[in-house]
MARBA-3410 file (N, C-alpha, C, O; in Angstrom, 1 decimal):
177
-171.4,-78.5,-25.7,-172.1,-78.3,-23.9,-171.7,-79.5,-23.1,-171.2,-80.6,-23.4 ~ -172.0,-79.1,-22.0,-171.1,-80.2,-20.9,-171.4,-81.4,-21.2,-172.5,-81.8,-21.4 ~ -170.1,-82.3,-21.2,-170.6,-83.6,-21.2,-170.4,-84.0,-19.9,-169.7,-83.4,-19.1 ~ -171.3,-85.3,-19.6,-171.8,-85.4,-18.4,-170.7,-86.1,-17.5,-170.7,-86.3,-16.3 ~ -169.7,-86.3,-18.6,-168.7,-87.1,-17.8,-167.5,-86.3,-17.3,-166.7,-86.5,-16.4
-167.8,-85.3,-18.1,-166.5,-84.2,-17.9,-166.6,-83.5,-16.1,-167.7,-83.2,-15.5 ~ -165.6,-83.4,-15.6,-165.7,-83.0,-14.4,-165.4,-81.8,-14.2,-166.0,-81.2,-13.3 ~ -164.5,-81.4,-14.8,-163.8,-80.2,-14.7,-163.6,-79.1,-16.0,-163.5,-79.7,-17.1 ~ -163.5,-77.8,-16.2,-163.5,-77.2,-17.5,-162.1,-76.1,-16.9,-161.5,-76.1,-15.8 ~ -161.9,-75.4,-18.2,-161.0,-74.4,-18.2,-161.9,-73.0,-18.1,-162.6,-72.7,-19.1
-161.9,-72.4,-17.3,-162.7,-71.2,-17.4,-161.3,-70.0,-17.4,-160.3,-69.9,-16.7 ~ -161.8,-69.2,-18.6,-160.8,-68.0,-19.2,-161.7,-66.8,-18.6,-162.9,-66.9,-18.8 ~ -161.2,-65.9,-18.0,-161.9,-64.6,-17.4,-161.1,-63.4,-18.4,-159.9,-63.1,-18.1 ~ -161.6,-62.8,-19.3,-160.9,-61.9,-20.3,-161.1,-60.4,-19.5,-162.2,-59.9,-19.4 ~ -160.0,-59.9,-19.1,-159.7,-58.6,-18.5,-160.1,-57.7,-19.5,-159.4,-57.7,-20.5
-161.1,-57.0,-19.6,-160.9,-55.5,-20.4,-160.6,-54.3,-20.0,-160.4,-53.9,-18.9 ~ -160.6,-53.7,-21.1,-160.2,-51.9,-20.0,-161.6,-51.1,-19.6,-161.5,-49.9,-19.1 ~ -162.7,-51.8,-19.7,-163.6,-50.9,-19.2,-163.9,-51.6,-17.9,-164.8,-51.0,-17.2 ~ -163.3,-52.7,-17.4,-163.5,-53.5,-16.2,-164.5,-54.7,-16.3,-164.4,-55.6,-15.4 ~ -165.3,-54.7,-17.2,-166.0,-55.7,-17.8,-164.8,-57.2,-17.9,-163.6,-57.4,-18.3
-165.6,-57.9,-17.4,-164.8,-59.1,-17.8,-165.7,-60.2,-18.3,-166.7,-60.4,-17.5 ~ -165.6,-60.9,-19.2,-166.0,-62.2,-20.4,-165.4,-63.1,-19.9,-164.2,-63.1,-19.6 ~ -166.2,-64.2,-19.7,-165.7,-65.5,-19.5,-166.2,-66.5,-20.7,-167.3,-66.4,-21.2 ~ -165.1,-67.4,-21.0,-164.9,-68.3,-21.7,-164.7,-69.7,-20.9,-164.0,-69.8,-19.9 ~ -165.5,-70.8,-21.5,-165.4,-72.2,-20.7,-164.9,-73.0,-22.1,-165.5,-72.8,-23.2
-163.9,-73.8,-21.9,-163.1,-74.4,-22.7,-163.1,-76.1,-22.3,-162.5,-76.4,-21.2 ~ -163.4,-76.8,-22.9,-163.1,-78.2,-22.5,-162.1,-78.9,-21.6,-162.2,-79.6,-20.6 ~ -160.8,-78.4,-22.8,-159.7,-78.8,-22.3,-158.4,-77.0,-22.3,-158.5,-75.9,-22.7 ~ -157.4,-77.7,-21.7,-156.2,-76.5,-22.1,-155.6,-76.8,-23.7,-154.8,-76.0,-24.2 ~ -156.0,-77.7,-24.0,-155.3,-78.2,-25.5,-156.5,-77.2,-26.4,-156.1,-76.4,-27.2
-157.6,-77.2,-26.1,-158.7,-76.6,-27.1,-158.4,-75.0,-27.0,-158.4,-74.2,-27.9 ~ -158.0,-74.8,-25.5,-157.8,-73.3,-25.7,-156.8,-72.3,-26.0,-156.7,-71.0,-26.2 ~ -155.7,-73.5,-26.0,-154.2,-73.2,-26.9,-154.6,-73.2,-28.2,-154.3,-72.2,-28.9 ~ -155.1,-73.9,-28.5,-155.2,-74.3,-30.2,-156.4,-73.3,-30.8,-156.6,-73.2,-32.0 ~ -157.1,-72.5,-29.8,-157.9,-71.2,-30.3,-157.0,-69.9,-29.9,-156.9,-69.1,-30.8
-156.3,-69.7,-28.9,-155.4,-69.1,-28.8,-154.3,-69.0,-28.8,-153.9,-68.7,-27.6 ~ -153.2,-69.0,-29.8,-151.9,-69.7,-30.2,-151.0,-68.6,-29.0,-150.1,-69.0,-28.3 ~ -151.4,-67.4,-29.0,-150.6,-66.4,-28.1,-150.3,-67.2,-26.5,-149.5,-66.8,-25.7 ~ -150.9,-68.5,-26.3,-151.0,-68.7,-24.8,-150.2,-70.2,-25.2,-150.5,-71.0,-26.1 ~ -149.1,-70.3,-24.5,-148.1,-71.3,-24.7,-149.0,-72.3,-23.8,-149.4,-72.0,-22.6
-149.4,-73.5,-24.4,-149.5,-74.7,-23.5,-148.9,-75.4,-22.5,-149.6,-75.6,-21.5 ~ -147.6,-75.8,-22.5,-146.6,-75.9,-21.7,-146.4,-75.1,-20.5,-146.2,-75.7,-19.4 ~ -146.3,-73.7,-20.5,-146.0,-72.7,-19.7,-147.4,-73.0,-18.7,-147.3,-73.3,-17.5 ~ -148.7,-72.8,-19.5,-150.0,-72.7,-18.3,-150.2,-73.8,-18.3,-151.1,-73.8,-17.4 ~ -149.9,-75.4,-18.8,-150.2,-76.3,-17.9,-149.2,-76.7,-16.7,-149.6,-77.3,-15.7
-147.9,-76.3,-16.7,-147.2,-76.2,-15.8,-147.8,-75.3,-14.5,-148.2,-75.8,-13.4 ~ -147.8,-73.8,-14.9,-148.7,-73.4,-14.0,-150.0,-73.5,-13.3,-150.3,-73.0,-12.2 ~ -150.8,-74.1,-14.0,-152.1,-74.7,-13.4,-151.9,-75.7,-12.7,-152.7,-75.8,-11.8 ~ -150.7,-76.9,-13.0,-150.7,-77.5,-12.1,-149.7,-77.2,-10.6,-149.8,-77.8,-9.6 ~ -148.8,-76.2,-10.7,-148.1,-75.6,-9.4,-149.3,-75.6,-8.6,-149.8,-76.3,-7.8
-149.5,-73.8,-9.3,-150.2,-73.2,-8.6,-152.5,-73.8,-8.2,-153.5,-73.2,-8.0 ~ -152.1,-75.1,-8.2,-153.5,-75.9,-7.9,-154.8,-75.4,-8.8,-156.0,-75.7,-8.5 ~ -154.3,-74.5,-10.3,-155.3,-74.4,-10.8,-156.1,-73.0,-11.3,-157.2,-72.7,-11.6 ~ -154.6,-71.9,-11.3,-154.9,-70.2,-11.6,-153.7,-70.3,-12.4,-152.7,-71.1,-12.4 ~ -154.2,-69.0,-13.5,-153.0,-68.5,-13.9,-153.2,-67.1,-14.3,-154.2,-67.0,-15.1
-152.7,-66.1,-14.0,-153.1,-64.7,-14.4,-152.0,-63.4,-14.6,-151.2,-62.9,-13.8 ~ -152.3,-63.0,-15.8,-151.6,-62.1,-16.1,-152.1,-60.6,-16.5,-153.3,-60.7,-16.8 ~ -151.8,-59.4,-16.7,-152.4,-58.3,-17.3,-154.0,-58.6,-18.1,-155.0,-58.0,-17.8 ~ -154.0,-59.6,-19.0,-155.4,-59.6,-19.6,-156.0,-60.9,-19.5,-157.0,-61.1,-20.2 ~ -155.5,-61.9,-18.8,-156.5,-62.9,-18.4,-156.3,-63.5,-17.3,-155.3,-63.3,-16.6
-157.4,-64.3,-16.9,-157.4,-65.2,-15.7,-157.5,-66.4,-16.1,-158.6,-66.8,-16.7 ~ -156.7,-67.2,-15.9,-157.0,-68.9,-16.1,-157.3,-69.7,-15.0,-156.7,-69.7,-14.0 ~ -158.3,-70.3,-15.3,-158.4,-71.2,-13.8,-159.1,-72.6,-14.1,-159.8,-72.7,-15.0 ~ -158.9,-73.3,-13.5,-159.7,-74.8,-13.4,-161.1,-74.7,-12.9,-161.2,-73.7,-12.3 ~ -162.1,-75.2,-12.9,-163.5,-74.8,-12.5,-164.2,-76.2,-12.4,-163.7,-77.1,-13.1
-165.1,-76.5,-11.7,-165.8,-78.0,-11.8,-167.2,-77.3,-12.7,-167.9,-76.2,-12.6 ~ -167.2,-78.5,-13.5,-168.0,-78.2,-14.7,-169.4,-77.9,-14.0,-169.8,-78.3,-12.9 ~ -169.9,-77.1,-14.8,-171.6,-77.0,-14.7,-172.6,-77.2,-15.3,-172.4,-76.8,-16.4 ~ -173.9,-77.9,-15.0,-174.7,-78.4,-15.8,-175.7,-77.1,-16.7,-176.5,-76.4,-16.1 ~ -175.6,-76.9,-17.9,-176.0,-75.7,-18.8,-175.3,-74.8,-19.0,-175.9,-73.8,-19.3
-173.9,-74.8,-18.9,-172.8,-73.5,-19.2,-172.4,-74.5,-20.6,-172.0,-75.6,-20.6 ~ -172.6,-73.7,-21.6,-171.9,-73.7,-23.0,-170.2,-73.9,-22.8,-169.4,-73.0,-22.4 ~ -169.8,-74.9,-23.1,-168.3,-75.1,-22.9,-167.6,-75.3,-24.7,-168.0,-76.1,-25.5 ~ -166.8,-74.5,-24.8,-165.8,-74.5,-26.1,-165.4,-76.0,-26.0,-165.1,-76.4,-24.9 ~ -165.4,-77.2,-27.2,-164.9,-78.5,-27.4,-164.4,-78.4,-28.5,-164.5,-79.4,-29.2
-164.1,-77.6,-28.9,-163.1,-77.7,-30.6,-162.2,-76.5,-30.5,-162.1,-75.7,-29.6 ~ -161.4,-76.6,-31.7,-160.3,-75.2,-32.5,-160.9,-75.0,-33.5,-160.9,-75.5,-34.6 ~ -161.7,-73.9,-33.0,-162.3,-73.1,-34.0,-161.0,-72.0,-35.0,-160.4,-71.1,-34.4 ~ -160.9,-72.2,-35.9,-160.0,-71.1,-37.0,-160.7,-71.0,-38.0,-161.6,-71.7,-38.4 ~ -160.3,-69.7,-38.5,-161.0,-69.5,-39.6,-160.4,-70.0,-40.7,-159.2,-70.0,-40.6
-160.9,-70.6,-41.9,-160.6,-70.9,-43.0,-159.7,-69.9,-44.3,-160.1,-69.7,-45.5 ~ -158.8,-69.5,-43.9,-158.3,-68.7,-44.7,-156.8,-68.7,-45.2,-155.9,-68.9,-44.4 ~ -156.4,-68.4,-46.6,-155.2,-68.8,-46.7,-154.3,-68.4,-46.3,-154.3,-67.2,-45.8 ~ -153.2,-69.0,-46.2,-151.7,-68.0,-45.2,-151.5,-67.0,-45.8,-151.1,-66.0,-45.2 ~ -151.6,-67.0,-47.6,-150.8,-65.8,-48.2,-151.4,-64.5,-48.0,-150.9,-63.5,-48.4
-152.6,-64.5,-47.2,-153.0,-63.0,-47.0,-152.3,-62.5,-45.8,-152.2,-61.3,-45.5 ~ -151.7,-63.4,-45.2,-150.7,-62.7,-43.9,-149.3,-63.3,-43.9,-148.7,-63.8,-43.0 ~ -148.8,-63.1,-45.5,-147.5,-63.3,-45.7,-146.4,-62.9,-44.9,-145.5,-63.8,-44.7 ~ -146.2,-61.4,-44.1,-145.5,-61.2,-42.9,-145.4,-61.5,-41.9,-144.6,-60.8,-41.3 ~ -146.1,-62.5,-41.3,-146.3,-62.9,-39.9,-146.4,-64.6,-40.0,-146.8,-65.2,-40.9
-146.2,-64.9,-39.2,-146.0,-66.3,-38.6,-147.5,-66.8,-38.5,-148.1,-66.6,-37.5 ~ -148.0,-67.5,-39.6,-149.4,-67.6,-39.7,-149.5,-68.6,-38.7,-150.5,-68.3,-38.0 ~ -148.9,-70.0,-38.2,-149.3,-71.0,-37.7,-149.3,-70.2,-35.8,-149.9,-70.7,-34.8 ~ -148.7,-69.4,-35.7,-148.9,-68.6,-34.6,-149.7,-67.5,-34.2,-149.7,-66.9,-33.1 ~ -150.7,-67.1,-35.5,-151.6,-66.1,-35.4,-152.5,-66.1,-34.3,-153.2,-67.1,-34.1
-152.5,-65.2,-33.5,-153.6,-65.3,-32.8,-155.0,-64.6,-33.3,-155.3,-63.4,-33.2 ~ -155.7,-65.4,-33.7,-157.0,-64.7,-34.8,-158.2,-63.9,-33.3,-158.9,-62.9,-33.6 ~ -158.1,-64.2,-32.5,-158.8,-63.1,-31.9,-158.1,-62.1,-30.8,-158.7,-61.7,-29.9 ~ -157.1,-61.9,-31.0,-156.2,-60.7,-30.4,-155.8,-60.1,-31.9,-155.6,-58.9,-31.9 ~ -155.6,-60.6,-32.8,-155.2,-59.5,-34.0,-156.5,-59.4,-34.7,-156.5,-59.5,-36.0
-157.4,-59.3,-34.2,-159.1,-59.4,-35.2,-159.3,-58.3,-36.5,-159.8,-58.4,-37.6 ~ -158.3,-57.0,-35.8,-158.2,-55.9,-36.7,-157.7,-56.0,-37.5,-158.2,-56.0,-38.6 ~ -156.3,-56.3,-37.4,-155.6,-56.8,-38.7,-156.0,-57.5,-39.2,-156.3,-57.1,-40.3 ~ -156.5,-59.1,-39.1,-157.0,-59.8,-39.8,-158.1,-59.2,-40.5,-157.9,-59.4,-41.7 ~ -159.2,-58.4,-40.2,-159.9,-57.9,-40.8,-159.6,-57.3,-42.0,-160.0,-57.6,-43.1
-158.9,-56.2,-41.7,-158.2,-55.1,-42.3,-157.6,-56.0,-43.5,-157.8,-55.7,-44.6 ~ -156.9,-56.8,-43.2,-156.1,-57.6,-44.3,-157.0,-58.1,-45.3,-156.8,-57.8,-46.4 ~ -157.9,-58.7,-44.9,-159.0,-59.9,-45.6,-159.7,-58.9,-46.5,-159.9,-59.2,-47.7 ~ -160.1,-57.4,-45.7,-161.2,-56.6,-46.8,-160.2,-56.1,-48.0,-160.6,-55.8,-49.1 ~ -158.6,-55.8,-47.7,-157.8,-55.0,-48.3,-157.4,-55.9,-49.4,-157.8,-55.5,-50.5
-156.8,-57.2,-49.4,-156.6,-58.2,-50.2,-157.4,-59.2,-50.5,-157.3,-59.6,-51.7 ~ -158.5,-59.9,-49.8,-159.2,-61.3,-49.6,-160.2,-61.1,-51.2,-160.4,-60.0,-51.8 ~ -160.7,-62.4,-51.6,-162.0,-62.4,-51.8,-162.9,-62.8,-51.3,-163.0,-63.4,-50.3 ~ -163.8,-62.4,-52.1,-165.5,-62.5,-52.0,-165.3,-63.7,-50.7,-165.3,-63.4,-49.5 ~ -165.1,-64.9,-51.3,-165.0,-66.0,-50.2,-164.4,-65.7,-49.2,-165.1,-66.1,-48.3
-163.5,-65.4,-48.8,-162.6,-64.8,-47.6,-163.2,-63.8,-47.0,-162.9,-63.6,-45.8 ~ -163.8,-63.2,-47.4,-164.8,-62.1,-46.9,-165.8,-62.7,-46.0,-166.0,-62.3,-44.8 ~ -166.8,-64.1,-46.7,-167.5,-64.8,-46.0,-167.0,-65.5,-44.7,-167.5,-65.6,-43.6 ~ -165.5,-66.1,-45.4,-165.3,-66.7,-43.9,-165.0,-65.9,-42.9,-165.2,-66.2,-41.8 ~ -164.5,-64.6,-43.2,-164.0,-63.9,-42.2,-165.4,-63.3,-41.5,-165.1,-63.2,-40.3
-166.6,-62.9,-41.7,-167.9,-62.7,-41.4,-168.5,-64.3,-40.6,-169.0,-64.3,-39.4 ~ -168.4,-65.1,-41.2,-168.4,-66.4,-40.2,-167.5,-66.5,-38.5,-167.9,-66.8,-37.4 ~ -166.2,-66.1,-39.3,-166.0,-66.7,-37.5,-165.6,-65.6,-36.8,-165.2,-65.8,-35.7 ~ -165.7,-64.2,-37.4,-165.6,-63.2,-36.6,-167.3,-62.7,-35.7,-167.6,-62.5,-34.5 ~ -168.2,-62.7,-36.8,-169.5,-62.3,-37.0,-169.6,-61.4,-37.6,-168.5,-60.9,-38.0
-171.2,-60.7,-38.2,-170.9,-59.7,-38.8,-170.7,-58.3,-38.0,-170.1,-57.4,-38.4 ~ -171.4,-58.5,-36.8,-171.4,-57.6,-35.9,-170.3,-57.2,-35.4,-170.2,-56.0,-35.3 ~ -169.3,-57.9,-35.0,-168.0,-57.7,-34.8,-167.1,-56.9,-36.1,-166.3,-55.9,-35.9 ~ -167.4,-57.4,-37.3,-166.7,-57.1,-38.1,-166.9,-55.5,-38.5,-166.1,-54.7,-39.0 ~ -168.2,-55.3,-38.3,-169.0,-53.9,-38.5,-168.4,-52.7,-37.8,-168.0,-51.6,-38.3
-168.4,-53.3,-36.2,-168.0,-52.8,-35.1,-166.3,-52.2,-35.1,-165.9,-51.1,-34.7 ~ -165.6,-53.2,-35.7,-164.2,-53.0,-35.9,-164.4,-51.5,-37.2,-164.0,-50.4,-37.0 ~ -165.2,-52.0,-38.4,-164.6,-51.2,-39.6,-165.5,-49.1,-39.0,-165.1,-48.0,-39.4 ~ -166.5,-49.5,-38.1,-166.9,-48.3,-37.4,-166.3,-47.6,-36.5,-166.5,-46.4,-36.5 ~ -165.7,-48.0,-35.8,-165.1,-47.6,-34.6,-163.2,-47.8,-34.4,-162.5,-47.2,-33.6
-162.7,-48.8,-35.2,-161.2,-49.3,-34.9,-160.2,-49.0,-36.3,-159.1,-48.5,-36.5 ~ -160.8,-49.5,-36.8,-160.1,-49.4,-38.4,-159.7,-48.4,-38.6,-160.6,-47.6,-38.7 ~ -158.5,-47.7,-38.9,-158.4,-46.3,-39.2,-157.6,-46.2,-40.4,-157.0,-45.2,-40.7 ~ -157.4,-47.3,-41.2,-157.0,-47.2,-42.8,-157.4,-48.1,-43.5,-157.2,-49.3,-43.3 ~ -158.3,-47.6,-44.8,-158.5,-48.6,-45.8,-158.4,-47.8,-47.3,-158.6,-46.7,-47.6
-158.0,-48.7,-48.0,-157.7,-47.9,-49.3,-159.2,-47.6,-49.7,-160.1,-48.3,-49.3 ~ -159.5,-46.3,-50.8,-160.4,-46.0,-51.2,-161.3,-47.2,-52.1,-162.5,-47.0,-52.2 ~ -160.5,-48.4,-52.6,-161.6,-49.2,-53.0,-162.0,-50.2,-52.1,-163.0,-50.8,-52.3 ~ -161.3,-50.5,-51.3,-161.5,-51.2,-49.9,-163.3,-50.5,-49.5,-164.4,-50.9,-49.7 ~ -162.7,-49.4,-48.9,-163.7,-48.1,-48.4,-165.0,-48.8,-49.5,-165.8,-49.6,-48.9
-165.2,-48.7,-50.6,-166.3,-48.7,-51.5,-167.0,-50.1,-51.3,-168.2,-50.3,-51.1 ~ -165.8,-51.0,-51.4,-166.2,-52.6,-51.1,-167.1,-52.6,-49.8,-168.3,-52.8,-49.6 ~ -166.3,-52.4,-49.1,-167.1,-52.1,-47.5,-168.1,-51.9,-47.2,-168.8,-52.5,-46.4 ~ -168.4,-50.7,-48.1,-169.7,-49.8,-47.8,-171.0,-51.1,-49.2,-172.0,-51.9,-49.2 ~ -170.7,-51.0,-49.5,-171.4,-52.1,-50.7,-172.0,-53.5,-49.8,-173.0,-54.1,-49.6
-170.7,-53.6,-49.5,-171.0,-55.5,-49.0,-171.8,-55.2,-47.4,-172.7,-55.9,-46.9 ~ -171.4,-54.2,-47.0,-172.2,-54.2,-45.6,-173.4,-53.3,-45.5,-174.0,-53.2,-44.4 ~ -173.8,-52.7,-46.3,-174.7,-51.8,-46.4,-174.2,-50.5,-45.7,-175.1,-50.0,-45.0 ~ -173.2,-49.9,-45.5,-172.8,-48.9,-44.5,-172.5,-47.8,-45.5,-172.3,-48.0,-46.7 ~ -172.6,-46.4,-44.8,-172.3,-45.3,-45.6,-170.6,-45.0,-45.6,-169.8,-45.9,-45.2
-170.3,-44.1,-46.0,-168.7,-43.8,-45.9,-168.6,-43.3,-44.8,-167.7,-43.8,-44.1 ~ -169.3,-42.4,-44.3,-169.3,-41.4,-43.1,-169.3,-42.3,-41.6,-168.9,-41.9,-40.5 ~ -169.9,-43.6,-42.2,-169.9,-44.1,-40.6,-168.4,-45.2,-40.4,-168.3,-45.7,-39.3 ~ -167.7,-45.3,-41.3,-166.9,-45.6,-41.3,-165.3,-44.6,-40.5,-165.0,-43.4,-40.6 ~ -164.6,-45.7,-39.8,-163.7,-44.7,-39.0,-162.6,-44.1,-39.6,-162.2,-43.0,-39.4
-161.9,-45.1,-40.6,-160.8,-44.7,-41.5,-161.6,-43.8,-42.8,-160.9,-43.9,-43.8 ~ -162.6,-43.2,-42.9,-162.9,-42.4,-43.7,-163.1,-40.8,-43.2,-162.9,-39.8,-43.8 ~ -163.7,-41.1,-41.8,-163.6,-39.9,-40.7,-162.0,-39.2,-41.0,-161.8,-38.0,-41.2 ~ -160.8,-40.4,-40.9,-159.6,-39.9,-40.9,-159.2,-39.1,-41.7,-158.6,-38.1,-41.6 ~ -159.8,-40.0,-43.0,-159.1,-39.1,-44.0,-159.7,-38.0,-44.4,-158.8,-37.4,-45.0
-160.7,-37.3,-44.3,-161.5,-36.2,-44.2,-160.9,-35.5,-43.2,-161.1,-34.3,-43.6 ~ -160.3,-35.4,-42.0,-159.8,-35.1,-41.0,-158.6,-34.7,-41.8,-158.6,-33.5,-42.3 ~ -157.6,-35.4,-41.9,-156.1,-35.5,-43.0,-156.5,-34.3,-43.9,-155.7,-33.4,-44.1 ~ -157.8,-34.4,-44.6,-157.9,-33.6,-46.0,-158.1,-32.1,-45.2,-157.8,-31.1,-45.9 ~ -158.4,-31.8,-44.2,-158.9,-30.6,-43.3,-157.6,-30.1,-43.2,-157.4,-29.0,-43.7
-156.8,-30.6,-42.6,-155.6,-30.3,-42.2,-154.2,-30.6,-42.9,-153.1,-30.7,-42.4 ~ -154.6,-30.8,-44.3,-154.0,-30.5,-45.4,-152.2,-31.8,-45.1,-151.0,-31.6,-45.3 ~ -152.9,-32.8,-44.6,-152.0,-34.1,-44.4,-151.9,-35.0,-45.1,-151.6,-36.1,-44.7 ~ -152.4,-34.7,-46.7,-152.6,-35.6,-47.4,-151.6,-35.5,-48.7,-151.7,-36.3,-49.6 ~ -150.6,-34.6,-48.6,-149.6,-34.3,-49.3,-148.1,-35.1,-48.8,-147.6,-34.7,-47.7
-147.5,-35.8,-49.5,-146.1,-36.1,-49.2,-145.1,-35.6,-48.7,-144.2,-36.3,-48.2 ~ -144.9,-34.2,-49.0,-143.7,-33.5,-48.5,-143.5,-33.2,-47.1,-142.4,-32.6,-46.8
END
């Protein structure tokens, strides 16, 4: 929550394709950049100081705003406690956990242990993981599909990857030639 001594916060307005803008409030620029490593602290700090409080690109508007009593402020870096070996082909320290959520969910489901699944659900929420599985993730192995259906109590037909596999079979795209 907002500290009574805190005079300003970092407001991050996320631009969505649907036109809806979500806003998160961070206690400091360091905390925002810690949660979203894809944003460079030095560049944002310089831009916010030069423009007197605003940075904008195609995905986000970052600005300094006065603290408002009662508005929830993110005051710590929250990263998932997942082992780096799950993400061996990327720079783990620079992985943007929010932007790459589909990749992270797919990787944890495909190669992670049950405790990794639990951490993934804690970090992203059950709703976001299920939404990614049913609407966005287009490939999982057959074993992963079975495990997902059992863990989340879903039917195979509700998974986007299952629908795509069925379409490929119908179009006879399952062969390698």
